[in-house]
C-alpha positions as CSV (number, residue, x, y, z in Angstrom):
1,M,-3.1,8.9,13.4
2,Q,-2.0,12.4,14.5
3,K,-1.4,14.9,11.6
4,T,2.3,15.2,12.7
5,H,2.7,11.5,11.8
6,V,1.1,11.6,8.4
7,P,3.2,12.3,5.3
8,V,2.5,15.1,2.8
9,L,0.9,14.2,-0.5
10,G,3.2,14.8,-3.4
11,L,6.0,13.3,-5.4
12,R,7.9,11.9,-2.4
13,Y,4.7,10.3,-1.1
14,W,3.9,8.5,-4.4
15,V,7.5,7.3,-4.9
16,A,7.7,6.0,-1.4
17,L,4.4,4.3,-1.8
18,C,5.6,2.5,-4.9
19,L,8.7,1.3,-3.1
20,A,6.7,0.3,-0.1
21,S,4.4,-1.7,-2.4
22,I,7.3,-3.6,-4.0
23,F,8.9,-4.2,-0.5
24,G,5.6,-5.3,1.0
25,A,5.0,-7.7,-1.9
26,N,8.3,-9.3,-1.2
27,M,7.7,-9.2,2.6
28,G,4.4,-11.0,2.2
29,D,6.0,-13.8,0.2
30,F,9.0,-14.0,2.5
31,F,6.7,-14.0,5.6
32,A,4.6,-16.8,4.1
33,H,7.2,-19.0,2.5
34,D,10.6,-18.5,4.1
35,F,9.1,-18.2,7.6
36,G,6.9,-21.2,6.8
37,L,3.8,-19.5,8.1
38,G,1.7,-19.9,5.0
39,H,-0.8,-17.3,3.9
40,V,-3.0,-17.4,7.0
41,A,-1.0,-18.4,10.1
42,G,1.1,-15.2,9.9
43,L,-1.9,-12.8,9.8
44,P,-2.4,-12.7,13.6
45,F,1.3,-11.7,14.0
46,L,0.8,-8.9,11.5
47,A,-2.4,-7.8,13.3
48,I,-0.5,-7.6,16.6
49,A,2.3,-5.7,14.9
50,L,-0.2,-3.2,13.4
51,A,-1.9,-2.8,16.8
52,A,1.5,-2.1,18.4
53,V,2.1,0.6,15.8
54,F,-1.2,2.3,16.5
55,V,-0.7,2.2,20.3
56,A,2.8,3.6,20.2
57,E,1.7,6.3,17.7
58,R,-1.0,7.5,20.0
59,Y,1.4,8.5,22.8
60,D,4.2,9.9,20.6
61,R,4.2,13.7,20.2
62,M,7.3,13.9,18.0
63,V,7.0,15.0,14.4
64,H,7.9,12.1,12.1
65,E,6.3,9.6,9.6
66,A,7.7,6.3,10.9
67,Y,4.3,5.0,12.2
68,Y,2.5,5.7,9.0
69,W,5.1,3.9,6.8
70,L,5.4,1.1,9.3
71,A,1.6,0.6,9.1
72,I,1.8,0.8,5.3
73,V,4.4,-2.1,5.1
74,V,2.5,-4.2,7.6
75,V,-0.8,-3.8,5.8
76,R,0.8,-4.4,2.5
77,T,2.4,-7.6,3.8
78,A,-1.0,-8.8,5.1
79,A,-2.7,-7.9,1.8
80,T,-0.2,-10.0,-0.1
81,N,-1.0,-13.0,2.0
82,L,-4.8,-12.4,1.9
83,A,-4.7,-12.2,-1.9
84,D,-2.7,-15.4,-2.2
85,F,-5.1,-17.1,0.2
86,F,-8.1,-16.2,-2.0
87,S,-6.5,-16.9,-5.4
88,V,-4.0,-19.6,-4.6
89,D,-5.2,-21.5,-1.5
90,L,-8.9,-21.3,-2.2
91,R,-8.4,-21.1,-6.0
92,L,-11.1,-18.6,-6.5
93,P,-11.3,-17.1,-10.0
94,K,-9.3,-13.9,-10.0
95,P,-11.9,-11.8,-11.9
96,W,-14.5,-12.7,-9.3
97,V,-12.1,-11.9,-6.5
98,M,-11.2,-8.6,-8.0
99,A,-14.9,-7.7,-8.6
100,G,-15.8,-8.5,-5.0
101,L,-12.8,-6.6,-3.6
102,A,-13.5,-3.6,-5.8
103,A,-17.1,-3.5,-4.5
104,L,-16.0,-4.0,-0.9
105,L,-13.4,-1.1,-1.3
106,A,-16.1,1.2,-2.7
107,V,-18.4,0.3,0.2
108,A,-15.7,0.8,2.8
109,V,-14.6,4.2,1.4
110,A,-18.2,5.4,1.0
111,A,-19.1,4.2,4.5
112,A,-16.1,5.9,6.1
113,W,-17.0,9.1,4.2
114,Q,-20.6,9.1,5.2
115,I,-20.0,8.2,8.9
116,V,-16.7,10.0,9.7
117,W,-14.8,11.7,7.0
118,R,-17.5,14.0,5.7
119,R,-18.3,15.2,9.2
120,L,-14.6,16.1,9.8
121,A,-13.9,17.3,6.3
122,D,-12.0,20.5,6.0
123,K,-12.7,22.3,2.7
124,G,-9.4,24.1,3.0
125,D,-7.2,21.0,3.6
126,V,-7.9,18.4,0.9
127,Q,-4.8,16.3,1.9
128,S,-6.2,15.7,5.4
129,N,-9.5,14.6,3.9
130,L,-7.7,11.9,1.9
131,L,-5.0,10.9,4.3
132,R,-7.2,10.4,7.4
133,A,-5.1,7.5,8.6
134,D,-7.9,6.3,10.9
135,Y,-9.2,2.8,11.3
136,G,-11.5,3.2,8.2
137,Y,-8.6,4.4,6.2
138,W,-6.4,1.4,7.1
139,L,-9.3,-1.0,6.4
140,A,-9.6,0.5,3.0
141,M,-5.8,0.3,2.5
142,L,-5.9,-3.4,3.3
143,I,-8.7,-4.0,0.8
144,A,-7.0,-1.9,-1.8
145,G,-3.7,-3.8,-1.3
146,T,-5.4,-7.1,-1.6
147,L,-7.2,-6.1,-4.7
148,G,-4.0,-4.7,-6.3
149,T,-2.1,-7.9,-5.5
150,V,-4.8,-10.1,-7.2
151,M,-4.8,-7.7,-10.1
152,G,-1.0,-7.9,-10.5
153,D,-1.1,-11.7,-10.4
154,F,-4.0,-11.6,-12.9
155,F,-2.0,-9.5,-15.4
156,S,1.2,-11.6,-15.0
157,H,-0.3,-15.1,-14.8
158,D,-3.9,-15.2,-16.1
159,L,-3.2,-12.9,-19.0
160,H,0.2,-14.7,-19.6
161,L,2.1,-11.4,-19.7
162,G,4.8,-12.6,-17.3
163,N,6.2,-10.3,-14.6
164,A,8.3,-8.2,-16.9
165,L,5.6,-7.3,-19.5
166,G,3.0,-7.2,-16.7
167,S,5.1,-4.7,-14.8
168,A,5.4,-2.5,-18.0
169,V,1.7,-2.6,-18.7
170,L,0.7,-1.8,-15.2
171,S,3.3,0.9,-14.9
172,A,1.9,2.4,-18.1
173,L,-1.6,2.4,-16.6
174,L,-0.3,3.9,-13.4
175,A,1.8,6.6,-15.0
176,P,-1.0,9.2,-15.7
177,F,-2.3,8.8,-12.1
178,F,1.2,9.1,-10.7
179,V,2.0,12.3,-12.6
180,I,-1.3,13.9,-11.7
181,G,-1.0,12.8,-8.0
182,A,2.6,13.9,-7.8
183,R,1.8,17.3,-9.2
184,R,-1.3,17.6,-7.0
185,L,-3.5,18.4,-10.0
186,L,-6.4,16.3,-8.9
187,W,-7.3,15.1,-5.4
188,S,-10.4,13.1,-4.8
189,L,-11.4,9.9,-3.0
190,P,-12.0,7.9,-6.2
191,F,-8.8,9.2,-7.8
192,Y,-6.7,8.5,-4.6
193,W,-8.0,4.9,-4.1
194,T,-7.8,4.0,-7.7
195,T,-4.1,5.1,-7.7
196,I,-3.5,3.1,-4.5
197,V,-4.9,-0.1,-6.2
198,L,-2.7,0.5,-9.3
199,V,0.4,1.1,-7.2
200,R,-0.3,-2.2,-5.4
201,A,-0.8,-4.0,-8.7
202,A,2.4,-2.7,-10.3
203,G,4.3,-3.3,-7.1
204,T,3.2,-6.9,-7.1
205,T,4.5,-7.7,-10.5
206,V,7.7,-5.7,-10.0
207,G,8.3,-7.4,-6.7
208,D,7.8,-10.8,-8.2
209,L,10.1,-9.8,-11.1
210,V,13.1,-8.8,-8.9
211,A,12.5,-11.7,-6.5
212,A,12.6,-14.4,-9.2
213,R,15.3,-17.0,-8.9
214,N,17.0,-15.7,-12.1
215,A,17.1,-12.2,-10.5
216,L,17.8,-11.4,-6.9
217,G,15.9,-14.2,-5.3
218,L,13.3,-13.5,-2.6
219,P,15.5,-13.0,0.5
220,L,17.9,-10.6,-1.2
221,S,15.1,-8.9,-3.0
222,T,13.3,-8.3,0.2
223,A,16.4,-6.8,1.8
224,V,17.3,-4.6,-1.1
225,T,13.8,-3.2,-1.7
226,G,13.5,-2.6,2.1
227,M,16.7,-0.7,2.1
228,L,15.7,1.3,-0.9
229,F,12.4,2.2,0.7
230,V,13.9,3.3,4.0
231,G,16.8,5.1,2.3
232,L,14.4,7.1,0.2
233,L,12.4,8.2,3.3
234,V,15.5,9.1,5.2
235,L,17.3,11.0,2.4
236,W,14.2,12.8,1.2
237,K,12.6,13.9,4.5
238,S,13.6,17.4,5.5
239,A,11.0,19.3,3.4
240,A,8.2,16.9,4.2
241,L,8.9,17.2,8.0
242,K,8.9,21.0,7.8
243,E,5.5,20.9,6.1
244,S,4.1,18.4,8.5
245,A,5.3,20.6,11.4
246,A,3.7,23.6,9.9
247,R,0.4,21.8,9.6
248,A,0.4,20.7,13.2
């Protein structure tokens, strides 16, 4: 993606990513269950939607972040369904799925760094080295989202913590990473992708918590979390857009 379409790392980015994770978790379940597509049949539609985002983004010269966040939601939705396919449909043991996905994520990030990112790395712009938003980045984002979803389900179901306690535990694990990332104290590939996985894990349990029948229910939860996500981006955008324009 063009630099003018990529958000700025900081507090706004991490808060928006957390809301996108909750919204995407609900969207994945809504897409699979309420649309009746299951965990696999909907993936081609999501792939087409993501391809459309990439094509439109390539020809747009305006300064905004819409394409990046649209891609985040689409990838998060697909990751939710992939995770459920592995752990629910195939009934694979979650620890083995997590181990395999963690290894795959490490390989994907390392390969992207060796082949593309290191060659284009700018020592004076650490953000651009993390938020490449190219095809390797989005593949890693899909793997990280799938891993985080399986991890969230593992904490809430396999460890018998439930969605409420699982959300509290995962949020506590995420908090130090969130504070460090929001204050821009430590930027590195391992730190960034570990934070992404934890954001996805916590987003899964929080999403399941608010979408429960004794809470908002899945359709209403999807609508509410989506509006919160979009509302945050719209209301908290001016400073980020000015910084994006300055980097262009």
